[in-house]
BALOBA-1460 file (C-alpha; in Angstrom, 3 decimals):
// residues 245
<rec num="1" residu="m" x="28.962" y="-7.425" z="14.331"/>
<rec num="2" residu="s" x="26.794" y="-4.311" z="14.070"/>
<rec num="3" residu="l" x="23.370" y="-3.928" z="15.607"/>
<rec num="4" residu="v" x="20.351" y="-2.720" z="13.662"/>
<rec num="5" residu="q" x="17.276" y="-1.474" z="15.467"/>
<rec num="6" residu="l" x="13.784" y="-1.741" z="13.984"/>
<rec num="7" residu="k" x="10.888" y="0.186" z="15.526"/>
<rec num="8" residu="v" x="7.340" y="-0.715" z="14.497"/>
<rec num="9" residu="i" x="5.548" y="2.583" z="13.953"/>
<rec num="10" residu="g" x="2.553" y="0.804" z="12.460"/>
<rec num="11" residu="c" x="1.760" y="-2.763" z="11.412"/>
<rec num="12" residu="g" x="-1.967" y="-2.568" z="10.704"/>
<rec num="13" residu="d" x="-3.990" y="-3.135" z="7.572"/>
<rec num="14" residu="a" x="-5.591" y="-0.485" z="5.359"/>
<rec num="15" residu="f" x="-8.596" y="-0.232" z="7.689"/>
<rec num="16" residu="g" x="-6.751" y="0.298" z="10.963"/>
<rec num="17" residu="s" x="-8.138" y="-2.961" z="12.367"/>
<rec num="18" residu="g" x="-7.706" y="-3.122" z="16.117"/>
<rec num="19" residu="g" x="-6.675" y="0.542" z="16.167"/>
<rec num="20" residu="r" x="-3.307" y="-0.279" z="14.613"/>
<rec num="21" residu="l" x="-1.541" y="2.310" z="12.468"/>
<rec num="22" residu="n" x="-0.733" y="1.786" z="8.798"/>
<rec num="23" residu="t" x="2.510" y="0.070" z="7.852"/>
<rec num="24" residu="c" x="5.692" y="1.922" z="8.755"/>
<rec num="25" residu="f" x="8.959" y="0.495" z="10.089"/>
<rec num="26" residu="y" x="11.770" y="2.749" z="11.323"/>
<rec num="27" residu="v" x="15.243" y="1.266" z="10.888"/>
<rec num="28" residu="k" x="18.246" y="2.685" z="12.708"/>
<rec num="29" residu="s" x="21.891" y="1.664" z="12.624"/>
<rec num="30" residu="a" x="25.213" y="3.302" z="13.395"/>
<rec num="31" residu="t" x="25.343" y="4.632" z="9.828"/>
<rec num="32" residu="t" x="21.775" y="5.388" z="8.729"/>
<rec num="33" residu="r" x="18.113" y="5.869" z="9.591"/>
<rec num="34" residu="f" x="15.313" y="5.093" z="7.164"/>
<rec num="35" residu="l" x="11.688" y="3.998" z="6.847"/>
<rec num="36" residu="i" x="10.320" y="0.876" z="5.233"/>
<rec num="37" residu="d" x="6.916" y="2.014" z="3.957"/>
<rec num="38" residu="c" x="5.208" y="5.167" z="5.150"/>
<rec num="39" residu="g" x="1.460" y="4.603" z="5.398"/>
<rec num="40" residu="a" x="-1.070" y="7.407" z="5.854"/>
<rec num="41" residu="s" x="-0.788" y="7.465" z="9.663"/>
<rec num="42" residu="s" x="3.020" y="7.447" z="9.772"/>
<rec num="43" residu="l" x="3.751" y="11.097" z="10.631"/>
<rec num="44" residu="p" x="1.792" y="11.153" z="13.911"/>
<rec num="45" residu="g" x="3.123" y="7.674" z="14.664"/>
<rec num="46" residu="l" x="6.724" y="8.811" z="14.268"/>
<rec num="47" residu="k" x="6.121" y="11.869" z="16.425"/>
<rec num="48" residu="h" x="4.414" y="9.760" z="19.081"/>
<rec num="49" residu="h" x="7.677" y="7.834" z="19.462"/>
<rec num="50" residu="g" x="9.826" y="10.966" z="19.475"/>
<rec num="51" residu="i" x="11.493" y="10.228" z="16.134"/>
<rec num="52" residu="s" x="12.789" y="13.337" z="14.391"/>
<rec num="53" residu="i" x="11.706" y="13.622" z="10.769"/>
<rec num="54" residu="n" x="14.974" y="15.409" z="10.054"/>
<rec num="55" residu="d" x="16.934" y="12.291" z="11.036"/>
<rec num="56" residu="i" x="15.242" y="10.107" z="8.408"/>
<rec num="57" residu="e" x="17.560" y="9.745" z="5.434"/>
<rec num="58" residu="a" x="15.441" y="7.543" z="3.165"/>
<rec num="59" residu="i" x="11.992" y="6.045" z="2.656"/>
<rec num="60" residu="v" x="11.725" y="2.662" z="0.937"/>
<rec num="61" residu="i" x="8.266" y="2.019" z="-0.534"/>
<rec num="62" residu="s" x="7.034" y="-1.501" z="-1.281"/>
<rec num="63" residu="h" x="4.035" y="-0.477" z="-3.430"/>
<rec num="64" residu="f" x="1.679" y="2.374" z="-4.174"/>
<rec num="65" residu="h" x="-1.260" y="1.828" z="-1.829"/>
<rec num="66" residu="g" x="-2.201" y="4.546" z="0.632"/>
<rec num="67" residu="d" x="-1.597" y="2.442" z="3.734"/>
<rec num="68" residu="h" x="1.998" y="1.956" z="2.537"/>
<rec num="69" residu="y" x="2.967" y="5.323" z="1.046"/>
<rec num="70" residu="g" x="0.108" y="7.719" z="1.794"/>
<rec num="71" residu="g" x="2.052" y="9.309" z="4.660"/>
<rec num="72" residu="v" x="4.859" y="10.538" z="2.409"/>
<rec num="73" residu="p" x="3.155" y="13.835" z="1.428"/>
<rec num="74" residu="f" x="2.581" y="14.723" z="5.093"/>
<rec num="75" residu="l" x="6.166" y="13.870" z="6.012"/>
<rec num="76" residu="l" x="7.433" y="16.016" z="3.118"/>
<rec num="77" residu="l" x="5.138" y="18.892" z="4.108"/>
<rec num="78" residu="d" x="6.456" y="18.735" z="7.680"/>
<rec num="79" residu="a" x="10.031" y="18.709" z="6.400"/>
<rec num="80" residu="a" x="9.437" y="21.682" z="4.093"/>
<rec num="81" residu="i" x="7.661" y="23.787" z="6.709"/>
<rec num="82" residu="h" x="10.405" y="23.162" z="9.271"/>
<rec num="83" residu="g" x="13.238" y="24.003" z="6.880"/>
<rec num="84" residu="r" x="14.848" y="20.625" z="6.303"/>
<rec num="85" residu="t" x="18.051" y="20.943" z="4.250"/>
<rec num="86" residu="k" x="19.360" y="17.362" z="4.400"/>
<rec num="87" residu="k" x="18.846" y="15.202" z="1.314"/>
<rec num="88" residu="l" x="16.053" y="12.625" z="1.480"/>
<rec num="89" residu="q" x="16.061" y="9.545" z="-0.736"/>
<rec num="90" residu="i" x="12.710" y="8.050" z="-1.757"/>
<rec num="91" residu="i" x="13.222" y="4.527" z="-3.089"/>
<rec num="92" residu="s" x="10.286" y="2.921" z="-4.843"/>
<rec num="93" residu="p" x="8.868" y="1.238" z="-7.908"/>
<rec num="94" residu="v" x="8.749" y="3.398" z="-11.024"/>
<rec num="95" residu="g" x="6.694" y="6.593" z="-10.752"/>
<rec num="96" residu="a" x="6.939" y="7.822" z="-7.155"/>
<rec num="97" residu="k" x="7.819" y="11.402" z="-8.063"/>
<rec num="98" residu="q" x="4.776" y="11.788" z="-10.283"/>
<rec num="99" residu="r" x="2.415" y="10.109" z="-7.808"/>
<rec num="100" residu="i" x="3.657" y="12.020" z="-4.771"/>
<rec num="101" residu="s" x="3.643" y="15.333" z="-6.644"/>
<rec num="102" residu="a" x="0.030" y="14.672" z="-7.673"/>
<rec num="103" residu="l" x="-0.934" y="13.851" z="-4.086"/>
<rec num="104" residu="l" x="0.678" y="17.048" z="-2.816"/>
<rec num="105" residu="d" x="-1.228" y="19.076" z="-5.416"/>
<rec num="106" residu="l" x="-4.503" y="17.491" z="-4.289"/>
<rec num="107" residu="l" x="-3.893" y="17.689" z="-0.549"/>
<rec num="108" residu="y" x="-2.132" y="21.059" z="-0.347"/>
<rec num="109" residu="p" x="-2.750" y="22.955" z="-3.603"/>
<rec num="110" residu="g" x="-0.568" y="26.007" z="-4.016"/>
<rec num="111" residu="t" x="1.786" y="25.006" z="-1.184"/>
<rec num="112" residu="p" x="5.401" y="24.589" z="-2.319"/>
<rec num="113" residu="v" x="6.794" y="21.389" z="-0.817"/>
<rec num="114" residu="l" x="9.108" y="19.486" z="-3.162"/>
<rec num="115" residu="e" x="10.440" y="22.819" z="-4.392"/>
<rec num="116" residu="k" x="11.812" y="23.488" z="-0.907"/>
<rec num="117" residu="l" x="13.428" y="20.099" z="-0.374"/>
<rec num="118" residu="d" x="16.381" y="18.121" z="-1.648"/>
<rec num="119" residu="v" x="14.628" y="14.878" z="-2.573"/>
<rec num="120" residu="d" x="16.337" y="12.191" z="-4.627"/>
<rec num="121" residu="f" x="13.869" y="9.756" z="-6.196"/>
<rec num="122" residu="l" x="15.424" y="6.337" z="-6.876"/>
<rec num="123" residu="e" x="13.497" y="3.636" z="-8.724"/>
<rec num="124" residu="y" x="14.241" y="-0.026" z="-8.224"/>
<rec num="125" residu="t" x="13.776" y="-2.807" z="-10.766"/>
<rec num="126" residu="s" x="12.878" y="-6.345" z="-9.769"/>
<rec num="127" residu="g" x="15.917" y="-8.548" z="-9.292"/>
<rec num="128" residu="k" x="18.492" y="-5.785" z="-9.591"/>
<rec num="129" residu="l" x="20.514" y="-4.480" z="-6.661"/>
<rec num="130" residu="l" x="19.983" y="-0.798" z="-5.848"/>
<rec num="131" residu="i" x="22.675" y="0.850" z="-3.761"/>
<rec num="132" residu="a" x="21.286" y="3.572" z="-1.506"/>
<rec num="133" residu="q" x="23.054" y="5.596" z="1.151"/>
<rec num="134" residu="n" x="24.580" y="3.075" z="3.584"/>
<rec num="135" residu="f" x="22.258" y="0.203" z="2.638"/>
<rec num="136" residu="s" x="21.113" y="-1.731" z="-0.429"/>
<rec num="137" residu="v" x="17.734" y="-2.881" z="-1.727"/>
<rec num="138" residu="r" x="16.834" y="-5.812" z="-3.930"/>
<rec num="139" residu="a" x="13.173" y="-5.886" z="-4.965"/>
<rec num="140" residu="f" x="11.091" y="-8.930" z="-5.915"/>
<rec num="141" residu="e" x="7.772" y="-8.753" z="-7.757"/>
<rec num="142" residu="v" x="4.943" y="-10.200" z="-5.654"/>
<rec num="143" residu="i" x="1.213" y="-10.877" z="-6.155"/>
<rec num="144" residu="h" x="-1.012" y="-7.972" z="-5.200"/>
<rec num="145" residu="s" x="-2.890" y="-5.218" z="-7.024"/>
<rec num="146" residu="l" x="-0.967" y="-4.918" z="-10.293"/>
<rec num="147" residu="q" x="-1.573" y="-1.180" z="-10.621"/>
<rec num="148" residu="a" x="0.161" y="-0.580" z="-7.286"/>
<rec num="149" residu="l" x="3.416" y="-2.145" z="-8.600"/>
<rec num="150" residu="p" x="3.813" y="-4.508" z="-5.611"/>
<rec num="151" residu="h" x="7.235" y="-5.715" z="-4.489"/>
<rec num="152" residu="g" x="8.841" y="-7.537" z="-1.625"/>
<rec num="153" residu="l" x="12.066" y="-5.992" z="-0.375"/>
<rec num="154" residu="r" x="15.370" y="-7.492" z="0.705"/>
<rec num="155" residu="i" x="17.397" y="-4.814" z="2.470"/>
<rec num="156" residu="e" x="21.027" y="-5.276" z="3.456"/>
<rec num="157" residu="i" x="22.355" y="-2.906" z="6.083"/>
<rec num="158" residu="s" x="25.798" y="-3.367" z="7.623"/>
<rec num="159" residu="d" x="26.015" y="-7.158" z="7.960"/>
<rec num="160" residu="k" x="22.276" y="-7.680" z="8.485"/>
<rec num="161" residu="v" x="19.440" y="-8.592" z="6.138"/>
<rec num="162" residu="i" x="15.859" y="-7.456" z="6.669"/>
<rec num="163" residu="a" x="13.360" y="-9.010" z="4.271"/>
<rec num="164" residu="y" x="9.804" y="-7.755" z="3.893"/>
<rec num="165" residu="s" x="7.086" y="-9.387" z="1.822"/>
<rec num="166" residu="g" x="5.093" y="-6.246" z="1.115"/>
<rec num="167" residu="d" x="1.448" y="-7.135" z="0.441"/>
<rec num="168" residu="t" x="1.105" y="-10.438" z="-1.392"/>
<rec num="169" residu="s" x="-0.664" y="-13.736" z="-1.586"/>
<rec num="170" residu="w" x="1.522" y="-16.823" z="-1.588"/>
<rec num="171" residu="t" x="4.288" y="-16.804" z="-4.181"/>
<rec num="172" residu="d" x="7.425" y="-18.926" z="-4.299"/>
<rec num="173" residu="v" x="9.359" y="-15.657" z="-4.631"/>
<rec num="174" residu="l" x="9.067" y="-15.313" z="-0.850"/>
<rec num="175" residu="l" x="11.625" y="-18.096" z="-0.410"/>
<rec num="176" residu="p" x="14.613" y="-16.436" z="-2.152"/>
<rec num="177" residu="l" x="13.429" y="-13.057" z="-0.866"/>
<rec num="178" residu="s" x="13.786" y="-14.219" z="2.733"/>
<rec num="179" residu="d" x="16.615" y="-16.757" z="2.273"/>
<rec num="180" residu="g" x="18.919" y="-16.571" z="5.303"/>
<rec num="181" residu="a" x="17.502" y="-13.186" z="6.352"/>
<rec num="182" residu="d" x="18.095" y="-12.114" z="9.930"/>
<rec num="183" residu="l" x="14.482" y="-10.906" z="10.016"/>
<rec num="184" residu="f" x="11.621" y="-11.632" z="7.633"/>
<rec num="185" residu="i" x="8.493" y="-9.504" z="8.065"/>
<rec num="186" residu="c" x="5.652" y="-11.303" z="6.313"/>
<rec num="187" residu="e" x="2.179" y="-9.930" z="5.732"/>
<rec num="188" residu="c" x="-0.615" y="-12.269" z="6.779"/>
<rec num="189" residu="n" x="-3.829" y="-10.329" z="6.366"/>
<rec num="190" residu="f" x="-6.269" y="-13.198" z="6.876"/>
<rec num="191" residu="f" x="-6.545" y="-16.342" z="8.973"/>
<rec num="192" residu="s" x="-8.402" y="-18.624" z="6.550"/>
<rec num="193" residu="t" x="-9.989" y="-16.304" z="3.976"/>
<rec num="194" residu="q" x="-8.472" y="-16.729" z="0.523"/>
<rec num="195" residu="v" x="-8.153" y="-13.459" z="-1.394"/>
<rec num="196" residu="k" x="-5.787" y="-12.880" z="-4.275"/>
<rec num="197" residu="g" x="-3.201" y="-10.327" z="-3.191"/>
<rec num="198" residu="h" x="-3.026" y="-11.192" z="0.508"/>
<rec num="199" residu="m" x="-1.667" y="-14.074" z="2.578"/>
<rec num="200" residu="n" x="-3.744" y="-16.285" z="4.817"/>
<rec num="201" residu="y" x="-2.312" y="-17.851" z="7.942"/>
<rec num="202" residu="l" x="-3.333" y="-21.459" z="7.338"/>
<rec num="203" residu="e" x="-1.514" y="-21.542" z="4.001"/>
<rec num="204" residu="l" x="1.587" y="-19.824" z="5.347"/>
<rec num="205" residu="e" x="1.782" y="-22.192" z="8.331"/>
<rec num="206" residu="q" x="1.906" y="-25.184" z="5.974"/>
<rec num="207" residu="r" x="4.828" y="-23.590" z="4.113"/>
<rec num="208" residu="l" x="6.984" y="-22.884" z="7.159"/>
<rec num="209" residu="p" x="9.410" y="-25.815" z="6.595"/>
<rec num="210" residu="e" x="10.399" y="-24.247" z="3.252"/>
<rec num="211" residu="f" x="11.786" y="-21.061" z="4.821"/>
<rec num="212" residu="s" x="15.427" y="-20.550" z="5.804"/>
<rec num="213" residu="c" x="15.145" y="-17.118" z="7.451"/>
<rec num="214" residu="k" x="16.458" y="-16.812" z="10.999"/>
<rec num="215" residu="r" x="13.337" y="-15.088" z="12.300"/>
<rec num="216" residu="m" x="9.845" y="-14.511" z="10.897"/>
<rec num="217" residu="l" x="7.297" y="-12.050" z="12.262"/>
<rec num="218" residu="l" x="3.813" y="-11.488" z="10.880"/>
<rec num="219" residu="t" x="2.159" y="-8.159" z="10.093"/>
<rec num="220" residu="h" x="-0.873" y="-6.489" z="8.427"/>
<rec num="221" residu="f" x="-3.684" y="-8.268" z="10.332"/>
<rec num="222" residu="d" x="-7.394" y="-7.835" z="9.707"/>
<rec num="223" residu="q" x="-9.914" y="-8.298" z="12.517"/>
<rec num="224" residu="q" x="-10.178" y="-12.019" z="11.777"/>
<rec num="225" residu="m" x="-6.496" y="-12.436" z="12.543"/>
<rec num="226" residu="l" x="-6.657" y="-10.223" z="15.628"/>
<rec num="227" residu="d" x="-9.496" y="-12.367" z="16.990"/>
<rec num="228" residu="r" x="-7.342" y="-15.491" z="16.616"/>
<rec num="229" residu="l" x="-4.018" y="-14.354" z="18.066"/>
<rec num="230" residu="g" x="-4.140" y="-17.190" z="20.588"/>
<rec num="231" residu="q" x="-4.155" y="-19.738" z="17.749"/>
<rec num="232" residu="l" x="-1.032" y="-18.436" z="16.016"/>
<rec num="233" residu="t" x="2.256" y="-20.310" z="16.343"/>
<rec num="234" residu="i" x="4.217" y="-17.728" z="14.330"/>
<rec num="235" residu="p" x="5.171" y="-14.579" z="16.286"/>
<rec num="236" residu="q" x="3.726" y="-11.277" z="15.180"/>
<rec num="237" residu="l" x="4.482" y="-7.571" z="15.238"/>
<rec num="238" residu="n" x="2.681" y="-4.994" z="17.363"/>
<rec num="239" residu="d" x="2.661" y="-1.207" z="17.062"/>
<rec num="240" residu="g" x="5.453" y="0.247" z="19.163"/>
<rec num="241" residu="m" x="7.504" y="-2.963" z="19.244"/>
<rec num="242" residu="e" x="11.251" y="-2.502" z="19.134"/>
<rec num="243" residu="l" x="13.542" y="-5.211" z="17.733"/>
<rec num="244" residu="m" x="17.282" y="-5.668" z="17.573"/>
<rec num="245" residu="v" x="18.280" y="-7.393" z="14.351"/>
């Protein structure tokens, strides 16, 4: 049995509620190192924990909102400036190359970044298995801002399964997405507020008997959730937390 380490670089919402960083999970095994999401604050978060950008082999993006992929241009800029030569895979819904190129042009006009790097853009399709370097990804369409192309992710690495809801309100897709997973990271933005595109805790708690995952941890809290941590029966992530899967 192989061990997979997951480091929470950031597990906050888009507004940095409670001072938490945007979503970014660093996954490390004996064979690979990659990120699940790379929100706008990810580069300083990674450096705070002493994680070398050059060691990251892939970035898996759940959807195109800034708190989930807005850190990619800064990570690429850092890699280009410091002479990275290793290939980097960026795995995402359709269109990452165009979106990230446009962001780089806006943020650092005239600065060659992608031209200096070996970046392989891979696009997943819902329901189909995508084989990356030393791990695989199966994406599931979820309910969030349609323009952001939202997906939940089921990642198999060695003999472990990490499932991640991405941003979504309740959808029955979460059940096969997380079925038997060693770890299921589930967004739960609100405690009782009902907003299309995000989960609320009271609804999720009622659905718990339907899940078959081995472990569930909550993420992406707004201030309402942070104020009610003492009322939660489902464990949650914190920035800097380190898990063995």
